[in-house]
N, C-alpha and C positions, 0 to 999 in steps of 0.2 A: 300302195301308197305315193308313188312315182309322180303322181299330178296333183301333188301340193301346193297350195297358191303360195308364190314367192314369199309373200310379206308372214303369211303363217308360219315358213320354214325358218326364216331368218327373226321373226319375234319368238320362236320356240325355241331355237338352238341354244343347246348350252356345251357346256366343256363335262368330258365324264372321265373319272381314273377305275370306276370301277366297273368291270364287264361279264358277262355271262359267257362259259367256256364255248357256248355254241362256235363253230366255225362260220367263216365269213364265205359267201359263197362267189365264185369268182367270177360270175356274170354281173355282181353286185360291183365288186371292184373296177373291175372294165367299165361299168358303165360310168361312175363317179370321176374316174380319171379320163374317160372321155367329156364328161362335163366340163373338166378343170381345164382341158387346151381350147375349149372357146374362150378363155379369160384374154381380153386386150393385153397387148405388149408390144414393147418398144418396137416399131420398124420392122414387123410382124415377125422378128427373128426367132421367137418360140423357144429360147433358151432350157426349159425347163427339162427335167428327166424324173421321170418316178419310178422307185424301186418298191414293188407291193412285195411285202415279206409276209409269207403265210406258213411256211415250213417250220415247225418249233423248235427244231434245233437253232435254226438262224436265228427265229423271233429270242430263243434266251441266251444266245452270244452277245446280239446287238443289246439286248435290253439288260445284258449284265454288265456291259462297261456302261449303258446312262445309269443304270443303279449306285453303280462305284463312284461316275464323276459326280452326280446328285450329292450323294452322302458326304461324299470328301467335301463336298463346296459348301454345304449347307449344314452340315453335322449329323452324326449316327444316330444320336438322341434330339427328341422332339425338347427345344428350350422352352421354359415357364412362359405360358401368354401366347402359345404358337396359335397364328390365325387360323381359321378354318379353310382357308385358301391355301395357306402351307401344308396344313394338315392334310388335304386333298392330295397335295403334291407330293409329300411323300409318302403317303399311300403308292402312288404310282411309282416312285422310284422301287420301291419294295416290289412292287408287282408287274413292273414293266418286262422280266424275262418270260411271264406267261399270260401275256396279252394273247388275244386269239390273232392278231395279224397286225401289222404296222404298216405306213406308206411312208418313206423317207422321200422327200422332195428336193431337187439337186437343180441349180444352173451348171449349163453345159458352156463353158468360157472359150470353146474350140472357136466359134464362128468370130470374138472377138477379136481386133487389133492392137496388142500394147503397141506404147509408143516407143520403147526400144526391144529389138528383136531378144526373144528368151526373157525378158522380163514376165515375172510372174503375173498372173491375173489380178484384177482388184477384187478384193470381198466386198460382195455386196454391191457390184457396180449392175448387176442385173433383177436386183431383189425388187424394184418396180413393174419389171414383167411376171417375175415368178409370184409374190404374193398374193396377186388378183386369183391366180390359177387355184391357190391353197385354199382361198375362199370359197371359190365355185366348187370345192372338192369337198367342203366342210361342208356346205348348204345341200349338195348332192346327198350326201352321207344321212344328212338328217332328214330329207325326203325319203329315203330308203329303210329307215327307222335304226340307222347306225350311227352309235356315237365316234367321236373324235376331241381330241386334245392339240392345241397348239404347244406344245417343247422344242426348245433349242437344247437343252442342257448337254444331250449330246458331242454337243461343238466342244465341249472341256477333252472329249477324248475322239475327234472326229478323224485323226488319223487311223485309230486301231477299226472304227466304223467302217471307214473305205477300204480296210484291210479285209476285214470280215466279207464284204461284200465285192472286191474286185472294181472299186470305182478308181478309175485312171486321175493323174495329177490333175488333168485341165476342168474335172467338174466337181464342182463347190456344192457340200450339201449344205442347205438352208434351213430345213425347218423335218421333225419328224412327229408323227401322229399314230399313236394306236388308233385301232379299228375294230369296231366291234359291236355287238350289241348288248346296250348297257344295261345295269343293274338301276333302275333309278330310272325316272320318270323326265321326257323334254317337258319344257316349261319356261316362263318368264324368267328372266334375270334381275338381280338388281341392277341397275344404271342409273347414273345422274341425269334428269333431265334435260332432252335435248335445247331447251332455252337457256340452261345454265351455261351450255359449253358453245351457244352460238352466237355471232355478231352480226350485225346488221352494216355494212359498208362501211366501217370503222372498228377496229379490234375495243370491246368490252360495251358494244351500243347493243343492250339486251334487248331494245324494242321491239 
């Protein structure tokens, strides 16, 4: 499936919360990360770091942090009228400790120059370089039949995650995606028509 047309991959990409227990081959993980590092980035500094997590014990530790902070933030019980999107996210929160694999995408700030010696790095200052790599990763995973989902809930417990994974202070965690062969199908997603969010020459000119 790795010869999938790019537009087919983009138009059929979906976020997944349910995964089959099948392990994700190391070769597949290496291939999608290799696609991720082809992304454009500021000054070709390539500040990204990828942590591929496949050890079930480590997945469980990181997943428990994710589960705890998500449920503490959004409630342990589903509220009346919870939307399907949040129901899916809640399901993932409960099951993040047993997903087949994870990839944590980080930004390494060691190559940046703070204004003042010893000043902490500015969170998000490498985002414009890291997010294109994340999208490359998602599309490459789609081409290989692997499901992903963009999540950032772990940031509420970031230091705990960094301690589990041995991430140094100068590295910022950006987003965490579960990775696996999905239960469910790839296919079209519900989006507003492009014409409804596109202006021509001046804001609001939909012509």
